[in-house]
Backbone as a ProteinNet text record, in pm:
[ID]
protein_1_A
[PRIMARY]
XXXXXXXXXXXXXXXXXXXXXXXXXXXXXXXXXXXXXXXXXXXXXXXXXXXXXXXXXXXXXXXXXXXXXXXXXXXXXXXXXXXXXXXXXXXXXXXXXXXXXXXXXXXXXXXXXXXXXXXXXXXXXXXXXXXXXXXXXXXXXXXXX
[TERTIARY]
112.6	-9.5	48.3	83.9	89.2	61.1	147	80.1	117.7	42.7	100.3	-29.3	-7.4	-124.9	-168.4	-266.9	-379.2	-233.5	-209.2	-146.4	-212.1	-129	-191	-170.8	-257	-231.8	-119.5	-40.6	130.6	153.7	170.9	270.9	196.7	24.9	19.3	31.2	60.5	20.4	167.4	315.5	405.5	455	389.6	417.7	343.1	225.7	194.6	268.8	358.9	437.9	577	627.3	766.2	654.2	577.2	499.7	452.3	454.6	374.9	504.3	549.7	751	838.3	795.9	843.1	804.2	643.9	522.5	581	600.6	608.7	724.2	842.9	901.9	916.3	894.1	852.3	733.9	669.8	572.4	652.2	729.2	796.2	909.1	956.8	1082	973	822.7	742.7	710.7	695.9	681.1	834.7	862.4	1005.5	1050.4	1043.6	1054.1	975.1	800.4	724.5	760.4	777.4	801.8	919.7	1066.9	1197.8	1209.7	1156.8	1180.5	1106.7	969.1	863.7	818.5	706.9	643.6	706	848.8	916.6	867.5	714.8	716.8	644.9	637.6	543.1	434.6	399.4	279.3	232.6	55.3	-33.8	-129	-250.6	-381.2	-394.8	-343.4	-407.6	-297	-165.2	-90.4	-163.4	-164.1	-130.9	-299.7	-375.7	-480.1	-505.5	-539.1	-579	-471	-317.1	-213	-299.4	-328.7	-403.6	-408.1	-505.7	-558.3	-500	-393.8	-366.2	-194.9	-165.2	-20.2	-134.5	-270.6	-337.3	-293.6	-337.3	-420.6	-266.9	-155	-26.6	65.5	11.1	5.6	-42.6	-167.4	-235.3	-243.8	-177	-123	34.6	68.1	183.6	127.2	-18.5	15	-51.3	-122.7	-181.9	-133.9	-27	12.8	196.5	221.3	282.5	248	105.2	28.8	-4.7	-51.5	-84.9	17.6	125.5	248.8	298.3	316.5	392.2	347.5	208.5	69.2	110.1	79.5	83.9	167.4	299.1	428.8	507.6	480.8	528.5	432.6	330.7	258.2	315.6	394	464.4	479	445.2	538.1	663.9	734.5	839.1	852.4	713.1	704.8	632.1	572.3	532.8	687.3	759.4	883.9	961	960.5	1052.8	984.5	852.6	733.1	724.5	776.9	716.8	602.5	506.3	367.1	330.4	244.8	192.1	24.5	-35.3	-141.1	-146.1	-230.8	-265.5	-430.8	-490.5	-640.5	-712.7	-785.5	-839	-824.4	-801.8	-747.5	-581.2	-421.9	-356.9	-292.2	-336.9	-234.1	-220.9	-150.5	-124.9	-201.5	-172.9	-315.2	-314.1	-403.5	-375.8	-451.8	-451.5	-488	-626.9	-741.9	-828.4	-868.8	-810.8	-785.5	-721.9	-575.4	-527.6	-623.2	-656.3	-708.9	-910.9	-951.7	-1017.3	-1017.1	-915.2	-866.2	-817.2	-773.4	-706.5	-821.9	-923.4	-1038.2	-1086.5	-1099	-1147.4	-1099.7	-917.5	-852.4	-902.4	-858.2	-891.6	-993.9	-1085.5	-1257.3	-1161.8	-1148.1	-1140.5	-1047.8	-965.9	-853.2	-865.4	-989.9	-1040	-1085.8	-1180.4	-1277	-1139.8	-1032.9	-935.5	-903	-898.1	-798.2	-916.8	-1042	-1138.4	-1123.8	-1091	-1149.1	-1044.2	-916.1	-761.2	-815.8	-832.5	-920.8	-949.8	-1067.2	-1133.2	-1082.7	-974.1	-921	-900.5	-885.5	-931.1	-1091.8	-1164	-1272.5	-1288.1	-1235.7	-1268.9	-1261.5	-1341.7	-1273.1	-1142.4	-1127.5	-999.8	-916.1	-889.2	-806.1	-799	-931.8	-937.2	-958.5	-869.4	-951.5	-1084.5	-1174	-1262.4	-1231	-1118.7	-1034.5	-995	-942.5	-934	-1103.5	-1208	-1279.4	-1408.5	-1395.3	-1461.2	-1408.8	-1333.4	-1229.6	-1164	-1193.7	-1143.9	-1005.2	-942.5	-795.7	-755.8	-624.2	-614.1	-437.4	-374.8	-214.5	-180.1	-139.4	-59.5	91.4	129.1	280.9	348	399.4	509.2	566	581	607.2	790.7	913.3	1013.8	961.9	1045.2	1054.8	1170.8
-104.6	2.1	143	215.9	340.1	432.7	551.3	654.7	740.5	868.9	1005.6	1065.6	1221.8	1337.3	1357.7	1377.4	1424.7	1557.9	1520.4	1595.1	1716.6	1862.2	1941.4	2012.2	2117.5	2162.7	2266.7	2259.9	2287.2	2205.4	2077.1	2018.9	1911.4	1909.8	1871.4	1898.5	2047.3	2146.7	2066.9	2095.1	2104.3	1945.4	1829.6	1775.5	1708.5	1818.3	1779.8	1842.9	2005.8	2055.6	1993.3	1910.1	1805.7	1718.1	1572.8	1485.3	1552.9	1676.2	1773.3	1783.7	1840.7	1874.1	1736.8	1608.6	1457.9	1420.9	1420.1	1391.1	1489.9	1579.3	1672.7	1662.6	1581.8	1592.3	1417	1341.6	1218.7	1191.7	1341	1319.8	1381.7	1519.3	1516.6	1415.1	1295.1	1179	1142	1141.7	1022.9	1114.4	1212.7	1272.8	1326.7	1356.5	1335.7	1166.9	1075.9	940.9	944.3	942.6	958.2	1047.4	1166.1	1274.2	1221.7	1201.3	1248.8	1056.8	938.6	841.5	696.4	754.7	716.5	805.8	841.3	875.4	955.7	1059.1	1090.2	1197.7	1248.3	1257.7	1479.6	1531.2	1655.1	1662.8	1733.5	1714.3	1836.4	1785.8	1884.3	1761.3	1855.1	1824.5	1671	1695.3	1632.1	1462	1510.1	1369	1322.6	1387.5	1290.5	1175.9	1252.3	1137.1	1048.4	911.5	849.3	859.2	891.1	877.3	1000.7	1073.3	1158.1	1104	1027.4	953	870.9	778	675.8	733.7	888.8	970.9	984.2	1042.8	1099	994.3	851.4	768.8	690.5	734.8	659.6	806.9	957.6	1038.5	1011.5	924.3	933.4	829.3	672.8	538.5	623.3	722.6	724.6	770.4	881.6	966.5	861.5	790.4	652.4	557.2	510.9	425.9	467.4	573.7	654.6	646.4	672.4	684.7	586	494.7	394.9	305.5	279.4	231.6	280.7	348	404.6	402.7	418.7	453.4	281.8	160	7.3	-8.6	-2	-15.4	-6.1	180.7	200.1	330.9	345.7	443.4	572.1	604.2	750.2	749.6	879.3	940	1013.9	1017.9	1118.8	1229.5	1310.6	1416.2	1418.5	1258.1	1291.8	1175.3	1153.8	1123	1221.5	1365.5	1469.4	1554.7	1514.1	1609.1	1455.1	1349.8	1306.3	1260.9	1255.6	1189.6	1060.3	972.3	864.8	848.4	777.8	753.1	626.4	581.4	465.5	490	326.8	326.1	420.9	466.5	487.1	420.8	256.3	240.6	199.2	286.1	287.9	200.1	110.7	-5.9	48.2	-31.9	37.7	10.4	102.1	34.5	-33.4	-120.7	-236	-152.9	-238.9	-159.7	-90.8	-172.5	-120	-17.5	45.5	129	301.2	201.4	330.9	366.5	270.3	302.5	408.4	362.3	456	596.1	605.5	730.9	814.5	756.6	796.5	884.3	781.8	866.3	935.3	940.8	1043.5	1194.8	1123.7	1261.5	1359.9	1294.5	1348.4	1445.2	1358.2	1495	1531.4	1572.1	1703.8	1794.3	1748.9	1862.2	1930.7	1902.3	1941.4	2073.5	2087	2190.7	2325.6	2335.3	2426.1	2414.6	2282.1	2226.7	2214.3	2245	2304.3	2162.2	2053.6	1912	1897.8	1976.4	1981.6	2047.9	2158.5	2280.6	2269.9	2144.6	2102.1	2091	2064.5	1999.6	2113.6	2257.7	2374.8	2377.8	2346.4	2294	2176.1	2036.6	1937.4	1956.6	1852.8	1861.2	1774	1685	1605.5	1611.4	1744.3	1773.2	1648.7	1624.6	1559.2	1623.6	1546.2	1638.9	1564.8	1568.2	1538.7	1395.7	1353.9	1182.1	1153.3	1166.2	1133.6	1041.4	1126.8	1120.8	1004.8	995.1	940.5	816.5	803.4	684.9	594.9	701.9	570.9	616.5	667.6	670	819.9	818.8	986.7	966.3	1093.5	1102.7	1149.3	1103.1	1146.1	1178.6	1254.3	1324.7	1215.9	1132.5	1051.7	1161.6	1095.2	1132.8	1078.9	1136.2	1113.7	1007	843.8	817	766.5
-8.1	-30.4	-31.9	-87.3	-102.3	-23.8	99.9	121.4	116.4	121	87.9	85.7	101	77	-90.8	-84.5	-207.1	-238.8	-374.1	-392.8	-481.6	-423.7	-467.3	-661.7	-622.9	-827.5	-888	-791.3	-813.1	-851.6	-787.2	-874	-928	-989.3	-1047	-1192.3	-1219.5	-1290.5	-1381.4	-1251.6	-1290.3	-1354.9	-1318.4	-1376.9	-1512.7	-1473.5	-1651.6	-1729.8	-1663.2	-1806.6	-1819.3	-1749.9	-1764.8	-1843.3	-1866.7	-1945.2	-2068.2	-2055.9	-2226.6	-2295.2	-2230.2	-2298.4	-2344.3	-2265.3	-2325	-2410.2	-2406.3	-2541	-2676.3	-2648.1	-2788	-2833.6	-2761.6	-2807.7	-2915.3	-2815.4	-2873.3	-3037.9	-3032.2	-3153.9	-3260.2	-3223.6	-3295.8	-3333.3	-3304.2	-3360.1	-3456.5	-3357	-3469.4	-3610.8	-3648.5	-3715.1	-3801.3	-3736.2	-3812.4	-3919.7	-3870.1	-3889.4	-4013.9	-4000.6	-4105.9	-4230.9	-4240.1	-4279.4	-4368.5	-4333.9	-4445.1	-4419.7	-4327.3	-4375.9	-4432.9	-4480.2	-4507.3	-4589.3	-4587.1	-4683.6	-4815.1	-4752.8	-4869.5	-5009.4	-4949	-5066.9	-5013.3	-5083	-5056.3	-4965.6	-4857.4	-4816.7	-4822	-4885.2	-4963	-4963.1	-4886.2	-4876.3	-4983	-5127.5	-5218.9	-5192.2	-5123.6	-5136.9	-5026.1	-4887.9	-4766	-4782.2	-4818.8	-4792.9	-4672.7	-4744.9	-4589.6	-4499.8	-4512.4	-4445.4	-4337.2	-4368.8	-4226.9	-4099.4	-4131.6	-4036.2	-3964	-3968.8	-3944.8	-3884.8	-3930.1	-3885.9	-3744.2	-3711.4	-3596.4	-3513.8	-3553.8	-3474.2	-3389.8	-3505.3	-3420.5	-3343.8	-3328.7	-3232.9	-3136.8	-3114.5	-2964.4	-2935.1	-2990.6	-2963.9	-2888.9	-2914.8	-2854.1	-2719.4	-2659	-2609.7	-2500.8	-2543.6	-2461.7	-2409	-2480.2	-2453.3	-2344.4	-2368.5	-2211.1	-2125.6	-2092.9	-1991.8	-1891.4	-1984.7	-1956.4	-1906.5	-1972.6	-1952	-1793.1	-1824.3	-1727.2	-1603.4	-1552.5	-1483.3	-1398	-1505.1	-1474.3	-1430.2	-1437.3	-1431.1	-1302.5	-1272.9	-1133.5	-1128	-1174.9	-1122.4	-1105.1	-1216.7	-1220.3	-1359.3	-1387.6	-1536.7	-1486.7	-1638	-1552.9	-1514.1	-1543.1	-1480.3	-1346.5	-1346.2	-1188.5	-1077.9	-1128.8	-1064.8	-995.5	-1110.8	-1064.7	-956.4	-946.8	-848.9	-778.7	-695.9	-636.6	-561.7	-774.8	-697.8	-796.9	-744.6	-746.8	-843.6	-898.7	-946.8	-872.9	-800.7	-656.5	-697.2	-672	-645.8	-535.2	-501.9	-364.8	-242.8	-262.4	-156.1	-126.4	-226.7	-227.4	-300.5	-357.7	-445.5	-566.5	-617.1	-802.1	-884.4	-1041.3	-1078.4	-1154.7	-1157.3	-1294	-1415.3	-1591.6	-1698.2	-1744.4	-1604.8	-1576.8	-1530.3	-1411.5	-1364.9	-1393.7	-1467.9	-1551.8	-1677.5	-1772	-1896.1	-1825.4	-1758.6	-1665.5	-1643.1	-1536.9	-1536.1	-1644.4	-1733.4	-1860.2	-1953.7	-1962.3	-2010	-1940.1	-1841.9	-1723.8	-1763.4	-1729	-1757.8	-1870.1	-1974.9	-2126.6	-2096.8	-2108.9	-2039.7	-1964.4	-1847.8	-1767.7	-1806.2	-1839.1	-1889.6	-2065.1	-2090.9	-2270.1	-2172.7	-2089.2	-2114.7	-2020.2	-2077.6	-2036.3	-1894.7	-1847.2	-1758.2	-1619.5	-1639.1	-1569.4	-1434.6	-1490.7	-1392.7	-1317.8	-1347.1	-1246.3	-1180.9	-1203.8	-1131.9	-962	-1010.2	-947.6	-790.5	-847.7	-693.3	-574.8	-630.8	-528.9	-444.3	-451.8	-426	-410.9	-415.8	-307.2	-231.4	-119.9	78.9	62	-49	-8.7	-139.4	-216.6	-285.1	-359.6	-443.6	-530	-709.8	-797.6	-925.3	-1010.9	-1132.7	-1169.4	-1217.2	-1281.4	-1249.3	-1133.8	-1092.3	-935.1	-919.3	-877	-829.5	-890.4	-1005.9	-1148.3	-1152.6	-1138.7	-1206.4	-1050.4	-894.1	-738	-790.7	-830.6	-831.4	-760.7	-713.2	-698.6	-682.8	-728.1	-700.1	-589.2	-525.1	-427.7	-407.5	-310.2	-286.4	-232.3	-242.3	-129.7	-71.9	42.6	148.8	178.1	267.7	297.1	358.5	350.9	431.3	592.4
[MASK]
+++++++++++++++++++++++++++++++++++++++++++++++++++++++++++++++++++++++++++++++++++++++++++++++++++++++++++++++++++++++++++++++++++++++++++++++++

């Protein structure tokens, strides 16, 4: 069982910024590989065609895999490690695939309207974001032992 206090907004946003920078780098690498190494054509609406959908699916797959793999494996993304945060179930146990997938789906919806679902932490008595409540998980700030 993992113990810690619920993470505040500052730490969550700091971790999100770190993760965003890493994800942007990974997406740029995929784009570069596809444009330079695979497609080798001038990119215009006429030449892209169905590749655009495959490309978008690849971008989405990288983002989803990044969070699911990290949350299932260690409960922490790179940004969460830097800010000493961990995703756990409400009972303090590590996330399994189902927990992580449900959390990711709710997190996508919570971030969509200008991050309002995350800012809910300010109003919640237990300092939980919308995705925490709806997925029955939480982000804890790990305390030094």
